[in-house]
N, CA, C and O atoms as a GROMACS GRO file, in nm:
protein
  452
    1MET      N    1  -4.895  -8.172   4.517
    1MET     CA    2  -4.885  -8.163   4.661
    1MET      C    3  -4.747  -8.111   4.703
    1MET      O    4  -4.737  -8.031   4.796
    2PHE      N    5  -4.644  -8.155   4.636
    2PHE     CA    6  -4.510  -8.111   4.675
    2PHE      C    7  -4.490  -7.963   4.644
    2PHE      O    8  -4.417  -7.895   4.716
    3ASP      N    9  -4.553  -7.914   4.537
    3ASP     CA   10  -4.542  -7.771   4.506
    3ASP      C   11  -4.601  -7.688   4.619
    3ASP      O   12  -4.544  -7.586   4.657
    4PHE      N   13  -4.715  -7.730   4.672
    4PHE     CA   14  -4.776  -7.659   4.785
    4PHE      C   15  -4.682  -7.659   4.904
    4PHE      O   16  -4.665  -7.556   4.970
    5LEU      N   17  -4.621  -7.774   4.932
    5LEU     CA   18  -4.530  -7.785   5.046
    5LEU      C   19  -4.407  -7.694   5.027
    5LEU      O   20  -4.363  -7.629   5.122
    6LYS      N   21  -4.353  -7.690   4.906
    6LYS     CA   22  -4.239  -7.603   4.878
    6LYS      C   23  -4.274  -7.457   4.900
    6LYS      O   24  -4.198  -7.383   4.961
    7LYS      N   25  -4.391  -7.415   4.851
    7LYS     CA   26  -4.434  -7.276   4.868
    7LYS      C   27  -4.457  -7.244   5.016
    7LYS      O   28  -4.421  -7.136   5.062
    8TYR      N   29  -4.517  -7.337   5.088
    8TYR     CA   30  -4.542  -7.316   5.231
    8TYR      C   31  -4.411  -7.300   5.308
    8TYR      O   32  -4.397  -7.209   5.390
    9CYS      N   33  -4.315  -7.389   5.282
    9CYS     CA   34  -4.187  -7.382   5.352
    9CYS      C   35  -4.112  -7.255   5.317
    9CYS      O   36  -4.050  -7.194   5.404
   10ALA      N   37  -4.114  -7.214   5.191
   10ALA     CA   38  -4.045  -7.091   5.150
   10ALA      C   39  -4.108  -6.970   5.219
   10ALA      O   40  -4.036  -6.880   5.261
   11ARG      N   41  -4.239  -6.968   5.230
   11ARG     CA   42  -4.307  -6.856   5.295
   11ARG      C   43  -4.270  -6.852   5.443
   11ARG      O   44  -4.248  -6.744   5.498
   12LYS      N   45  -4.264  -6.967   5.508
   12LYS     CA   46  -4.228  -6.971   5.649
   12LYS      C   47  -4.085  -6.920   5.670
   12LYS      O   48  -4.059  -6.849   5.767
   13ALA      N   49  -3.993  -6.957   5.582
   13ALA     CA   50  -3.853  -6.919   5.599
   13ALA      C   51  -3.833  -6.769   5.583
   13ALA      O   52  -3.741  -6.713   5.643
   14LYS      N   53  -3.917  -6.702   5.504
   14LYS     CA   54  -3.902  -6.559   5.481
   14LYS      C   55  -3.992  -6.476   5.573
   14LYS      O   56  -4.008  -6.356   5.550
   15ASP      N   57  -4.049  -6.537   5.674
   15ASP     CA   58  -4.140  -6.467   5.765
   15ASP      C   59  -4.066  -6.352   5.834
   15ASP      O   60  -3.969  -6.378   5.905
   16PRO      N   61  -4.110  -6.226   5.816
   16PRO     CA   62  -4.039  -6.113   5.878
   16PRO      C   63  -4.051  -6.111   6.030
   16PRO      O   64  -3.975  -6.040   6.096
   17LYS      N   65  -4.144  -6.186   6.086
   17LYS     CA   66  -4.160  -6.188   6.230
   17LYS      C   67  -4.073  -6.293   6.298
   17LYS      O   68  -4.081  -6.312   6.419
   18LYS      N   69  -3.990  -6.362   6.219
   18LYS     CA   70  -3.904  -6.466   6.275
   18LYS      C   71  -3.810  -6.407   6.379
   18LYS      O   72  -3.743  -6.307   6.354
   19LEU      N   73  -3.806  -6.469   6.492
   19LEU     CA   74  -3.714  -6.424   6.596
   19LEU      C   75  -3.574  -6.473   6.564
   19LEU      O   76  -3.556  -6.589   6.524
   20PRO      N   77  -3.474  -6.387   6.580
   20PRO     CA   78  -3.337  -6.434   6.556
   20PRO      C   79  -3.295  -6.534   6.663
   20PRO      O   80  -3.344  -6.530   6.776
   21ARG      N   81  -3.205  -6.621   6.628
   21ARG     CA   82  -3.150  -6.718   6.723
   21ARG      C   83  -3.010  -6.675   6.762
   21ARG      O   84  -2.941  -6.607   6.686
   22MET      N   85  -2.968  -6.716   6.881
   22MET     CA   86  -2.834  -6.689   6.930
   22MET      C   87  -2.759  -6.821   6.937
   22MET      O   88  -2.801  -6.913   7.008
   23TYR      N   89  -2.650  -6.832   6.864
   23TYR     CA   90  -2.565  -6.952   6.865
   23TYR      C   91  -2.434  -6.917   6.933
   23TYR      O   92  -2.400  -6.799   6.948
   24GLU      N   93  -2.360  -7.018   6.975
   24GLU     CA   94  -2.229  -6.997   7.037
   24GLU      C   95  -2.127  -7.088   6.970
   24GLU      O   96  -2.159  -7.198   6.927
   25THR      N   97  -2.002  -7.040   6.961
   25THR     CA   98  -1.897  -7.124   6.906
   25THR      C   99  -1.863  -7.232   7.007
   25THR      O  100  -1.890  -7.219   7.126
   26GLY      N  101  -1.802  -7.338   6.956
   26GLY     CA  102  -1.767  -7.450   7.042
   26GLY      C  103  -1.874  -7.557   7.033
   26GLY      O  104  -1.962  -7.551   6.948
   27GLY      N  105  -1.865  -7.652   7.121
   27GLY     CA  106  -1.960  -7.762   7.123
   27GLY      C  107  -1.887  -7.894   7.116
   27GLY      O  108  -1.765  -7.900   7.132
   28VAL      N  109  -1.961  -7.997   7.092
   28VAL     CA  110  -1.905  -8.132   7.085
   28VAL      C  111  -1.920  -8.185   6.943
   28VAL      O  112  -1.992  -8.127   6.861
   29TRP      N  113  -1.854  -8.295   6.915
   29TRP     CA  114  -1.857  -8.354   6.782
   29TRP      C  115  -2.001  -8.373   6.734
   29TRP      O  116  -2.083  -8.431   6.805
   30GLY      N  117  -2.029  -8.324   6.616
   30GLY     CA  118  -2.162  -8.340   6.558
   30GLY      C  119  -2.260  -8.232   6.600
   30GLY      O  120  -2.373  -8.230   6.552
   31SER      N  121  -2.220  -8.143   6.689
   31SER     CA  122  -2.308  -8.035   6.734
   31SER      C  123  -2.220  -7.918   6.777
   31SER      O  124  -2.207  -7.888   6.896
   32ALA      N  125  -2.159  -7.852   6.680
   32ALA     CA  126  -2.062  -7.748   6.712
   32ALA      C  127  -2.056  -7.643   6.602
   32ALA      O  128  -2.097  -7.667   6.488
   33ILE      N  129  -2.004  -7.526   6.638
   33ILE     CA  130  -1.968  -7.422   6.543
   33ILE      C  131  -1.824  -7.383   6.574
   33ILE      O  132  -1.791  -7.353   6.688
   34ASN      N  133  -1.739  -7.384   6.471
   34ASN     CA  134  -1.599  -7.351   6.488
   34ASN      C  135  -1.556  -7.248   6.385
   34ASN      O  136  -1.615  -7.236   6.278
   35TRP      N  137  -1.453  -7.172   6.421
   35TRP     CA  138  -1.397  -7.076   6.326
   35TRP      C  139  -1.326  -7.153   6.216
   35TRP      O  140  -1.244  -7.240   6.244
   36PHE      N  141  -1.357  -7.119   6.093
   36PHE     CA  142  -1.297  -7.182   5.975
   36PHE      C  143  -1.191  -7.090   5.915
   36PHE      O  144  -1.085  -7.136   5.874
   37ASP      N  145  -1.219  -6.961   5.911
   37ASP     CA  146  -1.128  -6.860   5.858
   37ASP      C  147  -1.154  -6.732   5.937
   37ASP      O  148  -1.240  -6.651   5.900
   38LEU      N  149  -1.080  -6.714   6.044
   38LEU     CA  150  -1.105  -6.602   6.135
   38LEU      C  151  -1.088  -6.467   6.069
   38LEU      O  152  -1.167  -6.376   6.093
   39GLU      N  153  -0.986  -6.452   5.985
   39GLU     CA  154  -0.962  -6.322   5.920
   39GLU      C  155  -1.079  -6.278   5.833
   39GLU      O  156  -1.111  -6.160   5.828
   40ASN      N  157  -1.142  -6.372   5.765
   40ASN     CA  158  -1.256  -6.341   5.678
   40ASN      C  159  -1.390  -6.366   5.747
   40ASN      O  160  -1.495  -6.361   5.683
   41ARG      N  161  -1.384  -6.394   5.877
   41ARG     CA  162  -1.504  -6.415   5.960
   41ARG      C  163  -1.592  -6.527   5.904
   41ARG      O  164  -1.712  -6.508   5.884
   42ARG      N  165  -1.531  -6.643   5.880
   42ARG     CA  166  -1.606  -6.758   5.832
   42ARG      C  167  -1.606  -6.868   5.937
   42ARG      O  168  -1.505  -6.893   6.003
   43VAL      N  169  -1.721  -6.932   5.951
   43VAL     CA  170  -1.736  -7.042   6.047
   43VAL      C  171  -1.786  -7.166   5.974
   43VAL      O  172  -1.840  -7.157   5.863
   44VAL      N  173  -1.766  -7.279   6.037
   44VAL     CA  174  -1.820  -7.405   5.988
   44VAL      C  175  -1.892  -7.469   6.106
   44VAL      O  176  -1.847  -7.459   6.220
   45GLY      N  177  -2.003  -7.534   6.079
   45GLY     CA  178  -2.078  -7.594   6.188
   45GLY      C  179  -2.153  -7.718   6.148
   45GLY      O  180  -2.173  -7.747   6.030
   46TRP      N  181  -2.194  -7.791   6.250
   46TRP     CA  182  -2.275  -7.912   6.234
   46TRP      C  183  -2.384  -7.905   6.339
   46TRP      O  184  -2.361  -7.936   6.456
   47LEU      N  185  -2.503  -7.865   6.298
   47LEU     CA  186  -2.616  -7.852   6.390
   47LEU      C  187  -2.743  -7.902   6.322
   47LEU      O  188  -2.760  -7.885   6.201
   48SER      N  189  -2.830  -7.962   6.399
   48SER     CA  190  -2.957  -8.006   6.342
   48SER      C  191  -3.045  -7.886   6.307
   48SER      O  192  -3.120  -7.890   6.209
   49ARG      N  193  -3.036  -7.779   6.385
   49ARG     CA  194  -3.109  -7.655   6.356
   49ARG      C  195  -3.006  -7.553   6.312
   49ARG      O  196  -2.946  -7.484   6.395
   50ARG      N  197  -2.985  -7.543   6.182
   50ARG     CA  198  -2.879  -7.458   6.129
   50ARG      C  199  -2.922  -7.311   6.131
   50ARG      O  200  -3.041  -7.280   6.120
   51PRO      N  201  -2.825  -7.220   6.146
   51PRO     CA  202  -2.858  -7.078   6.150
   51PRO      C  203  -2.907  -7.025   6.016
   51PRO      O  204  -2.884  -7.086   5.911
   52MET      N  205  -2.973  -6.911   6.022
   52MET     CA  206  -3.018  -6.841   5.902
   52MET      C  207  -2.955  -6.703   5.902
   52MET      O  208  -2.905  -6.657   6.006
   53VAL      N  209  -2.956  -6.637   5.789
   53VAL     CA  210  -2.904  -6.501   5.781
   53VAL      C  211  -2.981  -6.414   5.880
   53VAL      O  212  -3.104  -6.418   5.884
   54GLY      N  213  -2.908  -6.336   5.958
   54GLY     CA  214  -2.970  -6.249   6.059
   54GLY      C  215  -2.959  -6.304   6.200
   54GLY      O  216  -2.978  -6.230   6.297
   55ASP      N  217  -2.929  -6.434   6.213
   55ASP     CA  218  -2.910  -6.491   6.346
   55ASP      C  219  -2.777  -6.444   6.403
   55ASP      O  220  -2.692  -6.394   6.328
   56TYR      N  221  -2.758  -6.458   6.533
   56TYR     CA  222  -2.640  -6.408   6.603
   56TYR      C  223  -2.547  -6.522   6.644
   56TYR      O  224  -2.589  -6.637   6.658
   57LEU      N  225  -2.420  -6.487   6.662
   57LEU     CA  226  -2.319  -6.582   6.707
   57LEU      C  227  -2.237  -6.516   6.818
   57LEU      O  228  -2.188  -6.404   6.801
   58LYS      N  229  -2.222  -6.587   6.930
   58LYS     CA  230  -2.136  -6.541   7.039
   58LYS      C  231  -2.010  -6.625   7.037
   58LYS      O  232  -2.014  -6.746   7.014
   59SER      N  233  -1.896  -6.558   7.061
   59SER     CA  234  -1.770  -6.631   7.061
   59SER      C  235  -1.675  -6.570   7.163
   59SER      O  236  -1.656  -6.448   7.165
   60LYS      N  237  -1.616  -6.655   7.247
   60LYS     CA  238  -1.515  -6.608   7.341
   60LYS      C  239  -1.388  -6.577   7.262
   60LYS      O  240  -1.345  -6.657   7.179
   61LEU      N  241  -1.329  -6.461   7.289
   61LEU     CA  242  -1.211  -6.418   7.217
   61LEU      C  243  -1.087  -6.433   7.304
   61LEU      O  244  -1.098  -6.449   7.426
   62LYS      N  245  -0.969  -6.427   7.243
   62LYS     CA  246  -0.844  -6.440   7.318
   62LYS      C  247  -0.830  -6.332   7.425
   62LYS      O  248  -0.765  -6.354   7.527
   63SER      N  249  -0.890  -6.216   7.402
   63SER     CA  250  -0.882  -6.106   7.498
   63SER      C  251  -0.961  -6.134   7.625
   63SER      O  252  -0.948  -6.062   7.724
   64GLY      N  253  -1.043  -6.238   7.622
   64GLY     CA  254  -1.128  -6.270   7.736
   64GLY      C  255  -1.269  -6.213   7.721
   64GLY      O  256  -1.359  -6.251   7.796
   65LYS      N  257  -1.288  -6.124   7.625
   65LYS     CA  258  -1.421  -6.070   7.600
   65LYS      C  259  -1.501  -6.167   7.513
   65LYS      O  260  -1.446  -6.260   7.454
   66VAL      N  261  -1.631  -6.143   7.508
   66VAL     CA  262  -1.720  -6.224   7.425
   66VAL      C  263  -1.766  -6.138   7.309
   66VAL      O  264  -1.830  -6.034   7.328
   67GLY      N  265  -1.733  -6.181   7.188
   67GLY     CA  266  -1.772  -6.107   7.068
   67GLY      C  267  -1.910  -6.149   7.021
   67GLY      O  268  -1.950  -6.264   7.034
   68ILE      N  269  -1.982  -6.053   6.967
   68ILE     CA  270  -2.114  -6.078   6.910
   68ILE      C  271  -2.103  -6.056   6.759
   68ILE      O  272  -2.051  -5.954   6.713
   69PHE      N  273  -2.152  -6.153   6.683
   69PHE     CA  274  -2.147  -6.149   6.538
   69PHE      C  275  -2.285  -6.177   6.482
   69PHE      O  276  -2.369  -6.236   6.550
   70ARG      N  277  -2.310  -6.136   6.358
   70ARG     CA  278  -2.437  -6.165   6.291
   70ARG      C  279  -2.406  -6.241   6.162
   70ARG      O  280  -2.316  -6.204   6.087
   71PHE      N  281  -2.483  -6.348   6.137
   71PHE     CA  282  -2.468  -6.424   6.014
   71PHE      C  283  -2.516  -6.340   5.895
   71PHE      O  284  -2.628  -6.289   5.895
   72THR      N  285  -2.430  -6.327   5.794
   72THR     CA  286  -2.465  -6.252   5.674
   72THR      C  287  -2.480  -6.344   5.552
   72THR      O  288  -2.542  -6.306   5.453
   73LYS      N  289  -2.422  -6.463   5.562
   73LYS     CA  290  -2.430  -6.558   5.451
   73LYS      C  291  -2.422  -6.699   5.508
   73LYS      O  292  -2.341  -6.727   5.596
   74ILE      N  293  -2.506  -6.787   5.457
   74ILE     CA  294  -2.507  -6.927   5.500
   74ILE      C  295  -2.505  -7.015   5.376
   74ILE      O  296  -2.582  -6.994   5.282
   75LYS      N  297  -2.416  -7.114   5.375
   75LYS     CA  298  -2.413  -7.213   5.267
   75LYS      C  299  -2.439  -7.349   5.332
   75LYS      O  300  -2.356  -7.400   5.407
   76LEU      N  301  -2.554  -7.406   5.301
   76LEU     CA  302  -2.593  -7.535   5.358
   76LEU      C  303  -2.530  -7.647   5.276
   76LEU      O  304  -2.528  -7.643   5.153
   77GLU      N  305  -2.481  -7.746   5.345
   77GLU     CA  306  -2.423  -7.864   5.281
   77GLU      C  307  -2.525  -7.978   5.284
   77GLU      O  308  -2.617  -7.978   5.367
   78HIS      N  309  -2.508  -8.072   5.195
   78HIS     CA  310  -2.601  -8.186   5.189
   78HIS      C  311  -2.538  -8.316   5.237
   78HIS      O  312  -2.610  -8.412   5.262
   79ASP      N  313  -2.407  -8.319   5.249
   79ASP     CA  314  -2.342  -8.440   5.297
   79ASP      C  315  -2.224  -8.401   5.385
   79ASP      O  316  -2.119  -8.364   5.332
   80PRO      N  317  -2.236  -8.406   5.514
   80PRO     CA  318  -2.351  -8.449   5.593
   80PRO      C  319  -2.461  -8.341   5.594
   80PRO      O  320  -2.433  -8.223   5.574
   81PRO      N  321  -2.585  -8.383   5.617
   81PRO     CA  322  -2.698  -8.290   5.605
   81PRO      C  323  -2.705  -8.182   5.714
   81PRO      O  324  -2.779  -8.086   5.698
   82ASP      N  325  -2.631  -8.196   5.822
   82ASP     CA  326  -2.636  -8.095   5.927
   82ASP      C  327  -2.521  -7.995   5.919
   82ASP      O  328  -2.507  -7.910   6.006
   83MET      N  329  -2.438  -8.005   5.815
   83MET     CA  330  -2.320  -7.919   5.802
   83MET      C  331  -2.355  -7.790   5.729
   83MET      O  332  -2.441  -7.788   5.640
   84PHE      N  333  -2.287  -7.682   5.767
   84PHE     CA  334  -2.304  -7.553   5.700
   84PHE      C  335  -2.176  -7.472   5.711
   84PHE      O  336  -2.093  -7.496   5.799
   85PHE      N  337  -2.161  -7.376   5.622
   85PHE     CA  338  -2.056  -7.276   5.629
   85PHE      C  339  -2.126  -7.142   5.642
   85PHE      O  340  -2.230  -7.120   5.580
   86GLY      N  341  -2.070  -7.054   5.722
   86GLY     CA  342  -2.132  -6.924   5.740
   86GLY      C  343  -2.030  -6.812   5.741
   86GLY      O  344  -1.914  -6.830   5.779
   87THR      N  345  -2.075  -6.696   5.697
   87THR     CA  346  -1.995  -6.574   5.705
   87THR      C  347  -2.066  -6.482   5.804
   87THR      O  348  -2.188  -6.466   5.798
   88VAL      N  349  -1.989  -6.423   5.894
   88VAL     CA  350  -2.047  -6.335   5.996
   88VAL      C  351  -1.983  -6.197   5.989
   88VAL      O  352  -1.873  -6.180   5.936
   89GLU      N  353  -2.054  -6.099   6.044
   89GLU     CA  354  -1.999  -5.964   6.056
   89GLU      C  355  -1.985  -5.930   6.204
   89GLU      O  356  -2.063  -5.975   6.287
   90ASP      N  357  -1.884  -5.849   6.234
   90ASP     CA  358  -1.862  -5.806   6.373
   90ASP      C  359  -1.969  -5.706   6.413
   90ASP      O  360  -2.003  -5.615   6.338
   91LEU      N  361  -2.023  -5.725   6.533
   91LEU     CA  362  -2.115  -5.626   6.589
   91LEU      C  363  -2.055  -5.555   6.708
   91LEU      O  364  -2.089  -5.440   6.736
   92GLY      N  365  -1.966  -5.621   6.780
   92GLY     CA  366  -1.904  -5.563   6.899
   92GLY      C  367  -1.889  -5.667   7.008
   92GLY      O  368  -1.885  -5.787   6.981
   93TYR      N  369  -1.882  -5.618   7.131
   93TYR     CA  370  -1.864  -5.708   7.245
   93TYR      C  371  -1.993  -5.721   7.325
   93TYR      O  372  -2.077  -5.631   7.325
   94GLU      N  373  -2.007  -5.834   7.392
   94GLU     CA  374  -2.124  -5.858   7.476
   94GLU      C  375  -2.134  -5.747   7.581
   94GLU      O  376  -2.035  -5.711   7.643
   95GLY      N  377  -2.251  -5.694   7.599
   95GLY     CA  378  -2.273  -5.585   7.692
   95GLY      C  379  -2.262  -5.448   7.626
   95GLY      O  380  -2.310  -5.348   7.680
   96GLU      N  381  -2.199  -5.443   7.508
   96GLU     CA  382  -2.185  -5.317   7.435
   96GLU      C  383  -2.272  -5.315   7.310
   96GLU      O  384  -2.291  -5.210   7.249
   97VAL      N  385  -2.324  -5.431   7.271
   97VAL     CA  386  -2.403  -5.443   7.149
   97VAL      C  387  -2.551  -5.437   7.184
   97VAL      O  388  -2.596  -5.499   7.280
   98GLU      N  389  -2.625  -5.362   7.106
   98GLU     CA  390  -2.769  -5.353   7.127
   98GLU      C  391  -2.835  -5.469   7.050
   98GLU      O  392  -2.839  -5.468   6.927
   99LEU      N  393  -2.885  -5.566   7.124
   99LEU     CA  394  -2.951  -5.682   7.064
   99LEU      C  395  -3.102  -5.660   7.071
   99LEU      O  396  -3.149  -5.572   7.144
  100PRO      N  397  -3.179  -5.738   6.996
  100PRO     CA  398  -3.325  -5.726   7.006
  100PRO      C  399  -3.370  -5.753   7.150
  100PRO      O  400  -3.295  -5.810   7.228
  101GLU      N  401  -3.490  -5.711   7.183
  101GLU     CA  402  -3.541  -5.730   7.320
  101GLU      C  403  -3.546  -5.876   7.358
  101GLU      O  404  -3.531  -5.911   7.475
  102PHE      N  405  -3.565  -5.962   7.261
  102PHE     CA  406  -3.564  -6.105   7.290
  102PHE      C  407  -3.517  -6.180   7.166
  102PHE      O  408  -3.528  -6.132   7.053
  103TYR      N  409  -3.466  -6.297   7.190
  103TYR     CA  410  -3.418  -6.383   7.083
  103TYR      C  411  -3.432  -6.526   7.129
  103TYR      O  412  -3.462  -6.551   7.246
  104ILE      N  413  -3.412  -6.620   7.039
  104ILE     CA  414  -3.422  -6.762   7.073
  104ILE      C  415  -3.282  -6.820   7.077
  104ILE      O  416  -3.205  -6.804   6.982
  105ARG      N  417  -3.248  -6.887   7.187
  105ARG     CA  418  -3.118  -6.954   7.194
  105ARG      C  419  -3.121  -7.074   7.102
  105ARG      O  420  -3.228  -7.119   7.060
  106SER      N  421  -3.005  -7.126   7.069
  106SER     CA  422  -2.997  -7.235   6.973
  106SER      C  423  -3.074  -7.358   7.019
  106SER      O  424  -3.114  -7.440   6.936
  107LYS      N  425  -3.095  -7.374   7.147
  107LYS     CA  426  -3.168  -7.492   7.196
  107LYS      C  427  -3.318  -7.467   7.202
  107LYS      O  428  -3.394  -7.555   7.243
  108GLY      N  429  -3.362  -7.347   7.161
  108GLY     CA  430  -3.505  -7.321   7.150
  108GLY      C  431  -3.564  -7.238   7.262
  108GLY      O  432  -3.682  -7.204   7.255
  109GLU      N  433  -3.487  -7.203   7.366
  109GLU     CA  434  -3.543  -7.123   7.474
  109GLU      C  435  -3.550  -6.976   7.431
  109GLU      O  436  -3.458  -6.925   7.367
  110ILE      N  437  -3.658  -6.909   7.467
  110ILE     CA  438  -3.667  -6.765   7.439
  110ILE      C  439  -3.602  -6.692   7.555
  110ILE      O  440  -3.633  -6.718   7.671
  111CYS      N  441  -3.512  -6.599   7.522
  111CYS     CA  442  -3.440  -6.523   7.624
  111CYS      C  443  -3.480  -6.376   7.614
  111CYS      O  444  -3.483  -6.320   7.504
  112PHE      N  445  -3.510  -6.316   7.724
  112PHE     CA  446  -3.544  -6.175   7.729
  112PHE      C  447  -3.425  -6.098   7.783
  112PHE      O  448  -3.360  -6.142   7.877
  113ILE      N  449  -3.397  -5.983   7.724
  113ILE     CA  450  -3.283  -5.902   7.767
  113ILE      C  451  -3.333  -5.795   7.863
  113ILE      O  452  -3.254  -5.715   7.912
   0.00000   0.00000   0.00000
């Protein structure tokens, strides 16, 4: 039975129709994403719904603009179970980046552009 469950979950995670999610830096204790190594574009976070490769990250920058990034690598931690490390790539600034027609915000709402 567990083998079936493992195969089912793996198939769901690799679904090509998965909508990307949009996350934002900041937050409160236990539910946040913070820059861990800005030069190498690494973040650390604690979220119950952790990002996957291909999801997006918005971050307010010192310049006052909002940067858009895409997760390229995720390392899930097991203690605590909601912790993760991620590597992101620069896509550009909000309003200048072409995003998909719709995406899911981190809280589950579908947003249309």
